[in-house]
C-alpha positions, 0 to 999 in steps of 0.5 A: 977199681970201685969196690961193690957195695951189697944191701947193708941192714946194719941200720936194723941191730941194736949196736953194728959194730963198724968195719975194721972195729975190734972189741977192746974187753972181752964181753961180760955175762949179764944176768938180766932180771926176770919177773916172778909169776903173778907178779903186780905191774902197772898197765901203762908202765908194762907198756912203756916197759914194752917200747922202750926197751923190748928186748929186756922187757922180752927177758924180763917177762916174755919167759914165763907161760901167762906174762900180765896182762895175757889175755887183754892183748891178745884180745886187742890183738884179735880186735885189730885182726878182724877191723882189718878184714872188716875195713874192705867190706864195710859198705856189707854192714848197716850201723857201726854197732853190727861192725864194732860187734863183729870187732869186738866178740870177733876179736876173742877169736881172732886173737886166739887163733892169731897168738897160737897159729901165728905165735907158733909159726914165729918159732918154727921161722926161730928155728930156721933161723937157728935161733933158740927155739922157745914157743912160749917167748916166740909168741911173746914176742909177735904179739907185742911186735904185731900190737902197733899194725892192729892198733892203727886198724882200730883207729881207722875205724874209730877216726872214719866212724868219728869224722864221718858217721854213717855216711862213710859206710853209704859214699866214702867206703869206696874211695879213700877218704882223708882218714883212709890216707892220713891212717895210711901212712900211719901204717906204713909206719907201723909196718916198719916199727913192726919188722924192725922190732922183730928183727931185733928181738929173735937176733938179740933175744932168741940168737938167730943168725944174722944172714936168715933172720933179714931173710924169715923176719926182714925179707918175708915179713916186707913181701907180706905186707907189700901184698897186704898194701897192694890188695887193699889198694886194688 
């Protein structure tokens, strides 16, 4: 009689224990470095810290009210949101200048709304997952885990403009271009990376329970992103 196996999300955890494995030593509390308010840090080094060790980055920078480069990154996030919403209606615009003006200026409002409302909803889900609620930390994690998808949306517009120019607005908007197809696969990878990064952060930084975190931070976002993909394909 074979043992029934269930879906396992251990690969999303930082260091999942093997079945039957026992800890040989007692866990030791580790003091994590915390950035001081107003601390100067190079922008590219800051992003490198973020995406090479995200959990340590969260503990170091996102516990404060105004992390470095917050306004710039909220704007980039907002531009990605604005670009994503424009992609399905490019035929309504007459020039790339008009499109980029909407992305640049609309990104200010979209970023602010996304950061404050989306970050608040993120913190609510942390609470429902039995994690430590901290709205500033939650907003920071939500912002940084959303940036890869936002950057792909901006990249999609930029590459299509460079490859096709005005022709894209006149002809290619109704049928996926070669660039659109390539960006689609990059976007799928960005979705997976975003979900994995977010799940690990709520588990290890905010202390969410595993089963609840799987539901709120893996299943729910997967359904949401899957719905976006289906809508874009229609």
